[in-house]
LUMMI-152686 format. One record per residue: residue number from 0; residue in one letter; x, y, z of N, C-alpha, C, O in turn. Coordinates in Angstrom, 2 decimals. Layout:
// residues N
<guza num="NUM" residuo="a" n_east="X" n_north="Y" n_up="Z" ca_east="X" ca_north="Y" ca_up="Z" c_east="X" c_north="Y" c_up="Z" o_east="X" o_north="Y" o_up="Z"/>
...
// end
This chain:
// residues 30
<guza num="0" residuo="m" n_east="93.19" n_north="108.83" n_up="86.84" ca_east="94.38" ca_north="107.51" ca_up="86.89" c_east="94.83" c_north="107.29" c_up="86.09" o_east="95.99" o_north="107.11" o_up="86.44"/>
<guza num="1" residuo="i" n_east="94.72" n_north="107.03" n_up="84.43" ca_east="95.51" ca_north="106.41" ca_up="83.64" c_east="96.71" c_north="108.05" c_up="83.77" o_east="97.89" o_north="108.15" o_up="83.46"/>
<guza num="2" residuo="k" n_east="96.15" n_north="108.67" n_up="84.12" ca_east="97.41" ca_north="109.57" ca_up="83.86" c_east="98.75" c_north="108.87" c_up="84.97" o_east="99.95" o_north="108.84" o_up="84.68"/>
<guza num="3" residuo="v" n_east="98.15" n_north="108.38" n_up="86.17" ca_east="99.33" ca_north="107.15" ca_up="86.80" c_east="100.43" c_north="106.38" c_up="85.79" o_east="101.61" o_north="106.40" o_up="86.15"/>
<guza num="4" residuo="v" n_east="100.10" n_north="105.76" n_up="84.66" ca_east="100.51" ca_north="105.70" ca_up="83.84" c_east="101.98" c_north="105.95" c_up="83.19" o_east="102.72" o_north="105.13" o_up="82.64"/>
<guza num="5" residuo="l" n_east="102.16" n_north="107.34" n_up="83.41" ca_east="103.47" ca_north="107.77" ca_up="83.17" c_east="103.96" c_north="106.80" c_up="83.32" o_east="103.73" o_north="105.63" o_up="83.62"/>
<guza num="6" residuo="p" n_east="105.78" n_north="108.35" n_up="82.69" ca_east="107.35" ca_north="107.21" ca_up="83.65" c_east="106.69" c_north="108.07" c_up="85.20" o_east="105.79" o_north="108.88" o_up="85.40"/>
<guza num="7" residuo="p" n_east="108.00" n_north="107.15" n_up="86.31" ca_east="108.56" ca_north="108.19" ca_up="86.81" c_east="109.16" c_north="108.91" c_up="86.78" o_east="108.99" o_north="109.92" o_up="87.46"/>
<guza num="8" residuo="p" n_east="110.08" n_north="108.76" n_up="86.04" ca_east="110.96" ca_north="109.82" ca_up="85.46" c_east="110.43" c_north="111.06" c_up="84.77" o_east="111.16" o_north="111.59" o_up="83.93"/>
<guza num="9" residuo="v" n_east="109.28" n_north="111.57" n_up="85.03" ca_east="108.65" ca_north="112.61" ca_up="84.13" c_east="108.75" c_north="113.53" c_up="85.18" o_east="108.83" o_north="114.74" o_up="84.97"/>
<guza num="10" residuo="g" n_east="108.74" n_north="113.06" n_up="86.21" ca_east="109.31" ca_north="114.49" ca_up="87.38" c_east="109.41" c_north="113.68" c_up="88.80" o_east="108.97" o_north="112.57" o_up="89.07"/>
<guza num="11" residuo="p" n_east="110.33" n_north="114.84" n_up="89.83" ca_east="110.30" ca_north="113.81" ca_up="91.38" c_east="109.07" c_north="114.17" c_up="92.40" o_east="108.65" o_north="113.70" o_up="93.46"/>
<guza num="12" residuo="e" n_east="108.74" n_north="115.22" n_up="91.57" ca_east="107.19" ca_north="115.93" ca_up="92.13" c_east="105.74" c_north="114.49" c_up="91.56" o_east="104.80" o_north="114.08" o_up="92.24"/>
<guza num="13" residuo="i" n_east="105.95" n_north="114.24" n_up="90.72" ca_east="104.88" ca_north="113.08" ca_up="90.91" c_east="105.02" c_north="111.71" c_up="91.18" o_east="104.05" o_north="111.00" o_up="91.46"/>
<guza num="14" residuo="q" n_east="106.76" n_north="111.09" n_up="91.06" ca_east="107.06" ca_north="110.12" ca_up="91.68" c_east="105.96" c_north="109.80" c_up="92.93" o_east="105.01" o_north="109.06" o_up="92.67"/>
<guza num="15" residuo="p" n_east="106.08" n_north="110.24" n_up="94.01" ca_east="105.15" ca_north="109.72" ca_up="95.03" c_east="103.77" c_north="109.97" c_up="94.92" o_east="103.02" o_north="109.33" o_up="95.64"/>
<guza num="16" residuo="m" n_east="103.27" n_north="110.89" n_up="94.04" ca_east="102.54" ca_north="110.57" ca_up="93.89" c_east="101.35" c_north="109.02" c_up="93.18" o_east="100.40" o_north="108.28" o_up="93.43"/>
<guza num="17" residuo="s" n_east="102.51" n_north="109.42" n_up="92.06" ca_east="102.26" ca_north="108.09" ca_up="91.18" c_east="102.41" c_north="107.37" c_up="91.81" o_east="101.55" o_north="106.50" o_up="91.69"/>
<guza num="18" residuo="f" n_east="103.57" n_north="107.06" n_up="93.03" ca_east="103.29" ca_north="105.73" ca_up="93.90" c_east="102.28" c_north="105.32" c_up="94.30" o_east="101.66" o_north="104.35" o_up="93.86"/>
<guza num="19" residuo="d" n_east="101.81" n_north="106.44" n_up="95.71" ca_east="100.43" ca_north="106.35" ca_up="96.21" c_east="99.47" c_north="106.49" c_up="95.42" o_east="98.34" o_north="106.12" o_up="95.73"/>
<guza num="20" residuo="f" n_east="99.78" n_north="107.06" n_up="94.21" ca_east="98.03" ca_north="106.10" ca_up="93.37" c_east="97.85" c_north="104.41" c_up="93.10" o_east="96.89" o_north="103.65" o_up="92.97"/>
<guza num="21" residuo="r" n_east="99.29" n_north="104.28" n_up="93.09" ca_east="99.08" ca_north="102.71" ca_up="92.78" c_east="99.30" c_north="102.00" c_up="93.22" o_east="99.21" o_north="100.84" o_up="92.80"/>
<guza num="22" residuo="h" n_east="99.84" n_north="102.45" n_up="94.64" ca_east="99.95" ca_north="101.34" ca_up="96.14" c_east="98.15" c_north="101.53" c_up="96.66" o_east="98.03" o_north="100.91" o_up="97.72"/>
<guza num="23" residuo="k" n_east="97.24" n_north="101.96" n_up="96.38" ca_east="95.97" ca_north="102.61" ca_up="96.37" c_east="94.97" c_north="101.21" c_up="95.38" o_east="94.21" o_north="100.34" o_up="95.82"/>
<guza num="24" residuo="d" n_east="95.38" n_north="101.50" n_up="94.00" ca_east="95.70" ca_north="100.45" ca_up="92.76" c_east="95.53" c_north="99.07" c_up="93.59" o_east="94.61" o_north="98.56" o_up="94.22"/>
<guza num="25" residuo="i" n_east="96.70" n_north="98.76" n_up="93.34" ca_east="96.83" ca_north="97.49" ca_up="93.57" c_east="95.85" c_north="97.17" c_up="95.34" o_east="94.78" o_north="96.62" o_up="95.58"/>
<guza num="26" residuo="s" n_east="96.61" n_north="97.67" n_up="96.02" ca_east="95.16" ca_north="97.99" ca_up="97.63" c_east="93.19" c_north="97.34" c_up="96.74" o_east="92.23" o_north="96.83" o_up="97.32"/>
<guza num="27" residuo="l" n_east="93.28" n_north="97.52" n_up="95.98" ca_east="91.46" ca_north="98.23" ca_up="95.84" c_east="92.06" c_north="97.22" c_up="94.49" o_east="91.64" o_north="97.84" o_up="93.51"/>
<guza num="28" residuo="f" n_east="92.90" n_north="95.86" n_up="93.92" ca_east="92.24" ca_north="95.20" ca_up="93.87" c_east="93.16" c_north="93.76" c_up="94.51" o_east="93.34" o_north="92.70" o_up="93.92"/>
<guza num="29" residuo="a" n_east="93.52" n_north="94.05" n_up="95.54" ca_east="94.47" ca_north="92.74" ca_up="96.61" c_east="92.92" c_north="92.01" c_up="97.23" o_east="92.96" o_north="91.06" o_up="98.01"/>
// end
Protein backbone atom coordinates (compact mmCIF):
# COMPACT_ATOMS: atom_id res chain seq x y z
CA UNK A 1 0.00 0.00 0.00
CA UNK A 2 3.07 2.22 0.41
CA UNK A 3 3.48 2.08 -3.38
CA UNK A 4 0.35 4.21 -3.62
CA UNK A 5 2.47 7.05 -2.23
CA UNK A 6 4.06 7.28 -5.68
CA UNK A 7 2.97 10.32 -7.69
CA UNK A 8 0.13 9.95 -10.23
CA UNK A 9 2.28 11.22 -13.13
CA UNK A 10 4.26 7.99 -12.76
CA UNK A 11 1.84 6.46 -15.27
CA UNK A 12 -1.75 6.77 -16.54
CA UNK A 13 -2.42 3.07 -15.89
CA UNK A 14 -1.35 3.46 -12.25
CA UNK A 15 -3.38 6.66 -11.82
CA UNK A 16 -6.76 4.86 -11.61
CA UNK A 17 -5.25 2.14 -9.41
CA UNK A 18 -3.75 4.74 -7.06
CA UNK A 19 -7.07 6.56 -6.86
CA UNK A 20 -8.88 3.33 -6.02
CA UNK A 21 -6.38 2.50 -3.29
CA UNK A 22 -6.49 6.02 -1.92
CA UNK A 23 -10.27 5.96 -1.89
CA UNK A 24 -10.20 2.69 0.06
CA UNK A 25 -7.68 4.12 2.51
CA UNK A 26 -9.91 7.15 3.13
CA UNK A 27 -12.95 4.90 3.55
CA UNK A 28 -11.12 2.85 6.19
CA UNK A 29 -10.02 6.01 8.01
CA UNK A 30 -13.48 7.55 7.65
